[in-house]
VOLO-422060 format. One record per residue: residue number from 1; residue in one letter; x, y, z of N, C-alpha, C in turn. Coordinates in steps of 0.1 Angstrom, whole numbers, plus 2048, in hexadecimal, padded with zeros to 3 digits. Layout:
nr	rest	nx	ny	nz	cax	cay	caz	cx	cy	cz
NUM	A	X	Y	Z	X	Y	Z	X	Y	Z
...
END
This chain:
nr	rest	nx	ny	nz	cax	cay	caz	cx	cy	cz
1	M	208	0E2	AB6	200	0EA	AAD	208	0ED	AA1
2	K	203	0EC	A95	20A	0F0	A89	20D	0FF	A88
3	P	219	103	A83	21C	111	A81	213	117	A76
4	R	210	124	A77	208	12B	A6E	211	134	A65
5	V	20D	136	A59	213	13F	A4F	208	147	A49
6	I	20B	153	A46	201	15C	A3E	207	161	A31
7	I	200	15F	A27	204	164	A19	1FB	170	A17
8	T	202	17C	A16	1FB	189	A15	1FA	18F	A07
9	A	1FD	187	9FD	1FD	18C	9EF	1FA	180	9E6
10	R	1F7	184	9DA	1F4	17A	9CF	201	171	9CD
11	A	200	164	9CE	20B	15C	9CC	207	14F	9C5
12	H	211	149	9BE	20E	13D	9B7	209	132	9C1
13	P	200	129	9BC	1FB	11F	9C5	205	115	9CB
14	V	211	114	9C4	21B	10B	9C9	220	110	9D7
15	L	21F	11D	9DA	224	122	9E6	21C	11C	9F2
16	Q	20E	11E	9F1	206	119	9FC	207	10A	9FD
17	Q	207	103	9F1	207	0F5	9F1	214	0EF	9F8
18	R	21F	0F5	9F5	22C	0F0	9FB	22C	0F3	A0A
19	L	227	0FF	A0E	227	102	A1C	21E	0F9	A24
20	E	213	0F5	A1E	20A	0EC	A25	210	0DE	A26
21	E	217	0DA	A1B	21E	0CD	A1B	229	0CD	A26
22	K	22E	0D8	A29	239	0D9	A33	233	0DB	A42
23	G	226	0DA	A43	220	0DA	A50	21B	0E7	A55
24	F	21A	0F1	A4D	215	0FE	A51	206	0FF	A4F
25	I	1FF	106	A57	1F2	10B	A55	1F3	118	A4D
26	V	1ED	11A	A42	1EF	125	A39	1E3	12E	A38
27	D	1E4	13A	A3C	1D9	144	A3A	1DD	14C	A2E
28	V	1D3	14F	A26	1D5	158	A1A	1CC	164	A1B
29	D	1D2	170	A1C	1CA	17C	A1D	1D1	187	A15
30	M	1CD	188	A08	1D4	191	9FF	1D0	1A0	A01
31	A	1C6	1A2	A0A	1C1	1B0	A0C	1C3	1B4	A1A
32	I	1CA	1AD	A22	1CD	1B0	A30	1D4	1BD	A31
33	S	1CF	1C6	A3A	1D5	1D3	A3D	1E0	1D1	A47
34	S	1E8	1DC	A48	1F3	1DC	A52	1EE	1DB	A60
35	A	1E3	1E2	A63	1DD	1E1	A70	1D8	1D3	A73
36	E	1D1	1CD	A69	1CC	1BF	A6B	1D8	1B5	A6D
37	L	1E2	1B7	A65	1EE	1AE	A67	1F4	1B0	A74
38	A	1F5	1BC	A79	1FB	1BE	A86	1F3	1B7	A91
39	D	1E6	1B6	A90	1DE	1AF	A9A	1E0	1A0	A9A
40	K	1E4	19B	A8E	1E4	18C	A8C	1F3	187	A8C
41	I	1FD	190	A8B	20A	18B	A88	210	182	A92
42	S	20B	183	A9F	210	17B	AA9	20D	16C	AA7
43	E	204	169	A9E	200	15B	A9C	209	154	A92
44	Y	212	15C	A8B	218	156	A7F	227	153	A81
45	A	22B	148	A7B	239	144	A7B	240	149	A6E
46	G	238	14C	A64	23D	151	A57	233	15A	A50
47	I	238	163	A48	230	16C	A41	236	16E	A33
48	I	22D	16E	A29	230	170	A1B	22B	17E	A17
49	V	234	187	A11	230	194	A0E	235	197	A00
50	T	230	1A3	9FA	236	1A8	9EE	239	1B7	9F1
51	T	232	1C0	9EA	236	1CE	9EC	22B	1D6	9F2
52	R	220	1D0	9F7	215	1D7	9FC	216	1DB	A0B
53	L	21C	1D2	A13	21C	1D4	A22	22A	1D7	A27
54	K	22A	1E0	A30	237	1E4	A37	239	1DB	A43
55	I	244	1D5	A44	247	1CD	A50	252	1D4	A58
56	G	24D	1DC	A61	256	1E5	A69	258	1E0	A78
57	R	25E	1E8	A80	261	1E4	A8D	255	1E1	A96
58	D	24B	1E9	A95	23F	1E8	A9D	239	1DA	A9A
59	L	238	1D7	A8D	232	1CA	A89	23B	1BE	A8E
60	L	248	1C0	A8C	251	1B5	A90	251	1B3	A9F
61	D	24F	1BD	AA7	24F	1BB	AB5	243	1B3	ABA
62	R	238	1B3	AB2	22D	1AB	AB5	22E	19D	AB0
63	A	238	19A	AA7	239	18D	AA0	241	184	AA9
64	V	23B	17F	AB4	242	177	ABE	245	169	AB9
65	K	23E	164	AAF	241	157	AAA	248	157	A9C
66	L	24A	163	A97	24E	164	A89	25D	15F	A87
67	Q	25E	155	A7E	26B	14F	A7B	271	155	A6E
68	W	268	158	A64	26D	15C	A57	264	165	A50
69	I	269	16E	A47	261	176	A3F	266	173	A30
70	G	25C	170	A28	25F	16D	A1A	25A	178	A11
71	R	263	17D	A09	25F	188	A00	25F	182	9F1
72	L	253	182	9EB	252	17E	9DD	257	189	9D4
73	G	262	186	9CD	268	190	9C4	274	196	9CB
74	S	277	1A2	9C6	283	1A9	9CB	280	1B5	9D3
75	G	289	1BA	9DA	287	1C7	9E1	282	1C5	9EF
76	M	28A	1C8	9F9	287	1C6	A07	284	1D3	A0F
77	E	282	1DE	A07	281	1EB	A0D	276	1ED	A17
78	L	26B	1E5	A16	260	1E6	A1F	261	1DD	A2B
79	I	26C	1D6	A2C	26F	1CD	A38	27B	1D3	A3F
80	D	279	1D4	A4C	285	1D8	A55	28D	1CC	A57
81	T	295	1C8	A4D	29C	1BB	A4E	2A6	1BB	A59
82	N	2AD	1C6	A5C	2B7	1C6	A67	2B0	1C3	A74
83	Y	2A5	1C9	A76	29E	1C7	A83	299	1B9	A84
84	A	293	1B4	A79	28F	1A6	A78	29A	19C	A7B
85	L	2A5	19E	A75	2B0	195	A78	2B5	196	A86
86	S	2B4	1A2	A8C	2B8	1A3	A9A	2AF	19C	AA3
87	K	2A3	199	A9F	29A	191	AA6	299	182	AA2
88	G	2A3	17F	A9A	2A4	171	A95	29A	16D	A8B
89	I	295	177	A84	28B	174	A79	292	174	A6C
90	R	291	169	A64	298	168	A58	290	16F	A4D
91	C	297	176	A44	291	17E	A39	296	179	A2C
92	E	28E	175	A23	292	170	A15	289	176	A0B
93	S	28F	179	9FF	288	17D	9F3	28B	174	9E8
94	S	285	177	9DC	287	16E	9D1	289	176	9C4
95	P	293	17F	9C3	295	186	9B7	299	17D	9AB
96	E	29F	172	9AE	2A2	169	9A3	296	164	99C
97	G	28A	165	9A2	27E	160	99C	278	168	991
98	N	27B	176	992	275	17E	988	27F	187	981
99	R	28B	185	983	295	18D	97C	295	18D	96D
100	L	292	181	967	291	180	959	285	187	954
101	A	27A	186	95B	26D	18D	957	270	19C	957
102	V	276	1A2	961	279	1B0	961	282	1B4	956
103	A	28C	1AC	953	296	1AF	948	28F	1AF	93B
104	E	286	1A5	938	27F	1A4	92C	276	1B0	92A
105	H	270	1B4	935	267	1C0	935	26E	1CC	931
106	A	27A	1CE	938	282	1DA	935	286	1DA	926
107	L	28A	1CE	921	28E	1CE	913	282	1D1	90A
108	G	277	1CC	90D	26B	1CF	905	267	1DD	905
109	M	268	1E4	910	266	1F2	911	270	1FA	909
110	L	27C	1F6	90A	287	1FD	903	285	1FC	8F3
111	L	282	1F0	8EE	280	1EE	8E0	273	1F6	8DB
112	S	269	1F6	8E4	25D	1FD	8E0	25F	20C	8DF
113	L	267	211	8E8	26A	21F	8E8	273	223	8DC
114	M	27D	21B	8DA	287	21E	8CF	281	21D	8C1
115	H	277	214	8C0	271	211	8B3	262	217	8B3
116	R	25F	21F	8BC	252	226	8BD	246	21D	8BB
117	I	247	211	8C1	23D	207	8BF	230	20C	8C7
118	H	231	20F	8D3	225	212	8DB	21F	21F	8D7
119	S	227	229	8D3	221	236	8CF	21B	236	8C1
120	S	221	22E	8B8	21B	22E	8AB	20E	225	8AB
121	N	20E	21B	8B4	202	213	8B5	1F6	21C	8BA
122	Q	1FA	225	8C4	1EF	22E	8C9	1EA	237	8BE
123	E	1F3	23C	8B5	1EF	244	8AA	1E6	23D	8A1
124	L	1E9	230	89E	1E0	228	896	1D2	227	89C
125	R	1D1	226	8A9	1C4	225	8B0	1BD	232	8AE
126	E	1C4	23D	8AC	1BD	24A	8AA	1BB	24C	89B
127	G	1BE	242	892	1BB	244	884	1C7	24B	87D
128	K	1D3	24B	882	1DE	252	87C	1E8	248	877
129	W	1EC	249	86A	1F6	240	864	202	249	861
130	I	20C	248	86A	217	251	86A	224	248	869
131	R	22C	24A	85E	238	241	85C	245	249	860
132	E	247	253	858	254	25A	859	257	25F	867
133	A	24E	265	86E	250	26A	87B	252	25F	886
134	N	24F	252	882	250	247	88B	25D	23F	887
135	T	266	244	880	272	23D	87D	279	239	88A
136	G	27D	22C	88A	282	227	897	291	228	897
137	T	297	225	8A3	2A5	225	8A6	2A9	217	8AA
138	E	2B3	212	8A4	2B8	204	8A7	2C0	204	8B4
139	L	2BE	1F9	8BC	2C5	1F7	8C8	2D3	1F2	8C5
140	S	2D5	1EB	8BA	2E2	1E6	8B7	2ED	1F1	8B6
141	G	2F8	1EE	8BC	303	1F7	8BC	303	202	8C6
142	K	2F8	203	8CE	2F7	20D	8D8	2FE	20A	8E5
143	T	2FF	213	8EE	305	211	8FB	2FA	212	905
144	V	2F9	208	90D	2EE	207	917	2F4	207	925
145	G	2EF	210	92D	2F4	212	93B	2EA	20B	944
146	I	2F0	203	94D	2E8	1FC	957	2ED	200	965
147	I	2E4	206	96D	2E7	20B	97A	2E1	201	984
148	G	2EA	1F9	98B	2E5	1EF	994	2E7	1E1	98C
149	F	2F1	1DA	990	2F4	1CE	988	2F2	1C1	990
150	G	2E6	1C1	997	2E2	1B5	99E	2DA	1AB	996
151	N	2D0	1A6	99B	2C8	19B	994	2C2	1A0	987
152	T	2BB	1AC	988	2B4	1B0	97C	2BD	1B7	972
153	G	2C7	1BF	978	2D0	1C6	96F	2D9	1BD	967
154	S	2DE	1B3	96E	2E6	1A9	966	2DE	1A1	95C
155	S	2D1	19E	960	2C9	197	957	2C6	19F	94A
156	F	2C3	1AC	94C	2C1	1B5	941	2CD	1B5	938
157	A	2D9	1B6	93E	2E5	1B6	936	2E7	1A9	92E
158	R	2E3	19E	933	2E4	191	92C	2DB	191	920
159	L	2CF	196	922	2C5	197	916	2CA	1A0	90B
160	L	2D3	1AA	90E	2D8	1B3	904	2E3	1AD	8FC
161	S	2E8	1A1	900	2F4	19C	8F9	2F3	19A	8EA
162	S	2E7	198	8E5	2E5	195	8D7	2E3	1A2	8CF
163	F	2E3	1AD	8D5	2E0	1BA	8CE	2ED	1C1	8CA
164	G	2F8	1BC	8CD	304	1C3	8C9	306	1D0	8D0
165	V	302	1D1	8DC	304	1DD	8E4	310	1DC	8ED
166	T	314	1E8	8F2	31E	1E9	8FD	316	1EC	90A
167	V	318	1E4	914	311	1E7	921	31B	1ED	92B
168	L	318	1F9	930	31F	1FF	93B	317	1FE	947
169	A	31C	1F6	951	315	1F3	95D	31C	1FA	969
170	S	313	200	971	318	206	97D	311	201	98A
171	D	319	1FC	993	313	1F7	9A0	31C	1FB	9AB
172	K	317	203	9B4	31F	208	9BF	325	1FD	9C8
173	Y	31E	1F1	9C9	321	1E7	9D3	326	1DA	9CC
174	K	328	1DA	9BF	32B	1CE	9B8	336	1D1	9AE
175	H	340	1C9	9AD	34B	1CC	9A4	350	1BE	99E
176	G	359	1BF	994	35F	1B3	98E	356	1AB	985
177	F	34B	1B1	980	342	1AA	977	343	1AC	968
178	A	34D	1B5	965	34E	1B8	957	353	1AC	94F
179	K	34C	1AA	943	350	19F	93A	34A	1A2	92D
180	G	353	1A0	922	34E	1A2	915	348	1B0	912
181	Y	33B	1B0	90E	335	1BD	90B	331	1C5	917
182	V	332	1BF	923	32E	1C5	930	33B	1CB	936
183	R	33A	1D8	939	346	1DF	93F	341	1E6	94B
184	E	34A	1E6	955	347	1EE	961	34A	1FD	95E
185	A	341	205	963	342	214	960	33E	21C	96C
186	T	342	228	96C	33D	232	977	330	238	972
187	P	328	23E	97B	31D	246	977	320	251	96D
188	D	32B	257	96E	32F	262	965	331	25C	957
189	Q	337	250	956	339	24A	949	32C	246	942
190	L	322	241	94A	315	23E	945	30F	24B	940
191	A	30F	256	947	309	262	943	30F	267	936
192	R	31C	265	934	323	26A	928	320	262	91C
193	Y	320	254	91D	321	24C	911	314	244	90E
194	C	30A	244	917	2FF	23A	915	2F3	240	90D
195	D	2EE	237	904	2E2	23A	8FC	2D5	235	903
196	V	2D7	22D	90D	2CD	227	915	2D2	227	924
197	I	2C9	22A	92D	2CD	228	93B	2C1	221	942
198	S	2C4	216	949	2BA	20E	94F	2BD	20D	95E
199	L	2B3	210	967	2B5	20F	975	2B1	201	97B
200	H	2B9	1FB	983	2B6	1EF	989	2BB	1EF	998
201	L	2B5	1F9	99F	2B9	1FC	9AD	2AE	1F8	9B7
202	P	2B2	1F4	9C3	2A8	1F3	9CE	2A5	201	9D3
203	L	29A	203	9D9	296	210	9DF	29B	211	9ED
204	T	2A5	219	9F0	2AA	21C	9FD	2AB	22B	9FF
205	E	2AF	22F	A0B	2B1	23D	A0D	2BC	242	A04
206	E	2C5	23A	A01	2D1	23E	9F8	2CC	23F	9E9
207	T	2C3	237	9E5	2BF	237	9D7	2B2	23F	9D4
208	R	2AB	244	9DE	29F	24B	9DC	2A2	258	9D3
209	H	29B	25A	9C9	29D	265	9BF	2AB	265	9BA
210	F	2B0	259	9B8	2BE	258	9B1	2BD	25F	9A4
211	A	2B3	25D	99C	2B1	264	98F	2AA	271	992
212	N	2B1	27B	994	2AB	289	997	2B0	293	98D
213	D	2AE	29F	98F	2B2	2AA	985	2C1	2A9	983
214	D	2C9	2A8	98D	2D7	2A7	98C	2DC	29B	983
215	F	2D5	290	986	2D8	284	97E	2D6	286	96F
216	F	2CA	28B	96C	2C6	28D	95E	2CE	298	957
217	S	2D3	2A2	95F	2DA	2AC	959	2E8	2A8	954
218	T	2ED	29C	959	2FA	297	954	2FA	28F	948
219	L	2EE	28B	943	2EC	282	938	2F0	28A	92B
220	E	2F9	285	923	2FE	28C	918	2F8	287	90A
221	R	2F2	27B	90A	2EE	276	8FD	2DE	274	8FC
222	S	2D7	27B	905	2C9	27A	905	2C4	26C	904
223	P	2C7	263	90E	2C4	255	90D	2B5	252	90F
224	V	2B2	245	90C	2A5	240	911	2A8	23C	91F
225	F	29E	240	928	29F	23D	936	295	233	93A
226	L	299	228	941	290	21E	946	291	21C	955
227	N	286	21A	95B	285	216	969	27B	20B	96B
228	T	281	1FF	96E	278	1F4	972	27B	1EF	980
229	S	281	1F8	988	285	1F4	995	27B	1F8	9A0
230	R	27C	204	9A5	273	20A	9AE	270	218	9AA
231	G	263	21D	9AC	25F	22A	9A7	267	235	9AE
232	G	269	233	9BB	270	23E	9C3	27E	240	9BF
233	V	284	238	9B7	292	23A	9B3	293	245	9A9
234	A	288	248	9A2	288	253	998	27E	25E	99D
235	D	282	26A	99D	27A	276	9A1	271	279	995
236	T	264	278	997	25A	27A	98C	25B	288	986
237	T	25C	292	98E	25E	29F	989	26A	2A1	980
238	S	275	29A	984	282	29B	97D	280	294	970
239	L	278	289	96F	276	282	962	270	28B	958
240	I	266	293	95D	25F	29C	954	268	2A7	94F
241	H	270	2AD	959	27A	2B7	955	284	2B1	94A
242	A	288	2A5	94C	291	29F	942	28B	29E	935
243	L	27E	29A	934	277	299	927	277	2A7	921
244	D	272	2B1	929	270	2BE	924	27D	2C5	91E
245	K	288	2C1	925	295	2C7	921	29D	2BE	917
246	G	297	2B3	913	29E	2AB	909	2A9	2A3	90F
247	L	2AA	2A2	91C	2B5	29A	922	2B3	28B	921
248	V	2A7	287	91E	2A5	279	91A	29C	279	90E
249	C	29D	26F	906	294	26E	8F9	288	265	8FB
250	G	288	25E	906	27D	255	909	27E	250	917
251	I	272	24C	91D	272	247	92A	269	23B	92B
252	G	26E	230	931	266	224	933	266	221	942
253	L	25A	221	948	258	21F	956	24E	213	959
254	D	252	20A	961	249	200	966	245	203	975
255	V	24B	20E	97A	249	211	988	247	220	989
256	L	23F	225	993	23D	233	996	23F	235	9A5
257	E	241	242	9A8	243	245	9B6	236	242	9BE
258	N	22B	245	9B8	21E	242	9BE	216	239	9B4
259	E	214	22C	9B8	20E	223	9AE	1FF	221	9B1
260	S	1F9	22A	9B8	1EB	22A	9BB	1E4	236	9B5
261	P	1E0	236	9A8	1DA	242	9A2	1CE	247	9AA
262	S	1C7	23F	9B1	1BB	244	9B9	1C0	24D	9C4
263	D	1CC	24C	9C8	1D2	254	9D3	1DB	25F	9CE
264	F	1DB	262	9C1	1E4	26D	9BC	1E1	27A	9C2
265	S	1EB	282	9C6	1E9	290	9C9	1E6	297	9BC
266	E	1E3	2A4	9BD	1E1	2AC	9B1	1ED	2AC	9A8
267	K	1F9	2AE	9AF	206	2AE	9A8	209	2A1	9A1
268	E	206	296	9A8	209	289	9A3	200	286	997
269	A	1F4	289	998	1EA	287	98D	1EE	28F	980
270	H	1F3	29B	982	1F7	2A3	977	204	29D	971
271	E	20D	299	979	21A	293	974	217	286	96D
272	F	20E	27E	972	20B	272	96C	205	274	95E
273	E	1FB	27D	95D	1F5	281	950	1FF	286	946
274	R	209	28E	94B	213	293	943	21C	288	93D
275	L	21F	27E	945	227	273	940	220	269	937
276	V	214	265	93C	20D	25A	935	208	25F	927
277	N	207	26C	925	202	271	918	20D	275	90F
278	D	21A	273	913	225	277	90B	229	26B	902
279	P	22A	26C	8F5	22D	260	8ED	23B	25B	8EF
280	R	243	263	8F6	251	25E	8F9	252	256	906
281	V	247	254	90C	246	24E	919	23E	241	918
282	L	243	237	91E	23B	22A	91F	23B	226	92E
283	I	22F	224	933	22D	220	941	225	214	942
284	T	229	20A	94A	221	1FE	94D	21F	1FE	95C
285	P	215	1F7	961	210	1F7	96F	218	1ED	978
286	H	225	1EE	979	22D	1E6	982	22A	1D7	97F
287	I	22C	1D3	973	229	1C5	96F	236	1BE	96A
288	A	241	1C5	96A	24D	1BF	963	251	1B2	96A
289	G	250	1B1	977	254	1A5	97D	24A	19A	97F
290	Y	23E	19B	978	233	192	97A	22F	18B	96E
291	S	238	184	967	234	17B	95D	22E	16E	963
292	H	228	166	95B	222	15A	960	22D	151	966
293	E	239	151	95F	244	148	963	24A	14D	970
294	A	24B	15B	971	251	160	97D	248	15E	989
295	F	23B	15F	987	232	15D	992	234	150	999
296	E	236	145	991	239	138	998	248	138	99D
297	L	251	13C	995	25F	13B	999	262	143	9A6
298	M	25C	14F	9A8	25F	156	9B4	25B	14E	9C0
299	A	24F	147	9BF	24B	13F	9CA	255	133	9CD
300	R	259	12D	9C2	262	121	9C4	270	125	9C9
301	V	275	131	9C4	282	136	9C9	281	139	9D8
302	L	276	13F	9DC	274	143	9EA	273	137	9F3
303	L	26C	12D	9EF	26B	121	9F6	278	11A	9F8
304	D	280	119	9ED	28D	113	9EE	296	11B	9F7
305	K	296	128	9F7	29E	130	A00	29B	12E	A0F
306	L	28E	12C	A11	289	12A	A1F	28B	11B	A23
307	G	28F	113	A1A	292	105	A1D	285	0FD	A1E
308	L	27B	101	A17	26E	0FB	A18	26A	0F3	A0C
END
């Protein structure tokens, strides 16, 4: 009998096509719930996921045929990879597939904030023609801090090469990457010298609410703050405090702690309204890593890593 694979999220057609060519029976269910998956997981030799489903111990204990888990994109925080590996289940992700898309998105947000593109456009929609108050700030010559110098952080740094900036990069687990305009730095140095700070961190117990009140209180230059990694890395309440206190001059977010507006608590709804209506804030709905090109490349990278 042919082995079965389930794709639980939107994926480029090349993924299903290649899997079928390799002899798999492929089920596609982009709306499958955790409970439904738990009932069916024993049938599958492989599973493709993104950020919607948690693959924990209970599920893995039922996955008696599972040989591999493929994560489209980056971030394995919803998968108990250590337990999976202990059961002989291979875990692969494809951050190389969308790192450029995330980097371009971060750069776009940064330029929009610095040159007041999004906020002045909104004013025009309201019939306001305002020039002087929308005077922009050039990126050239500034110091950009990057926290997390993995796939997306390093890609963002490469895109900045033509802007004549200095990049100060901090990565707790990576060293020896300084070259040219990119310098290794401590978090204290970023807080002291940077005009821009961009987060490129996975969400772990260590990084949850990394950007909190204490973090923002150390910033000396009121930088633009960007987060295109995971919403939980930045404390939403602290973001608002930083705006109110002038500790940051602008905020660009592609991710939120809760990305389901229909499930907002009263506090979350209030904070979201506070942020989305502030002209110094630019929020997009977790789309940074989903360009048309990345959509296909993530699938191809994952297939290659799985040897398929």
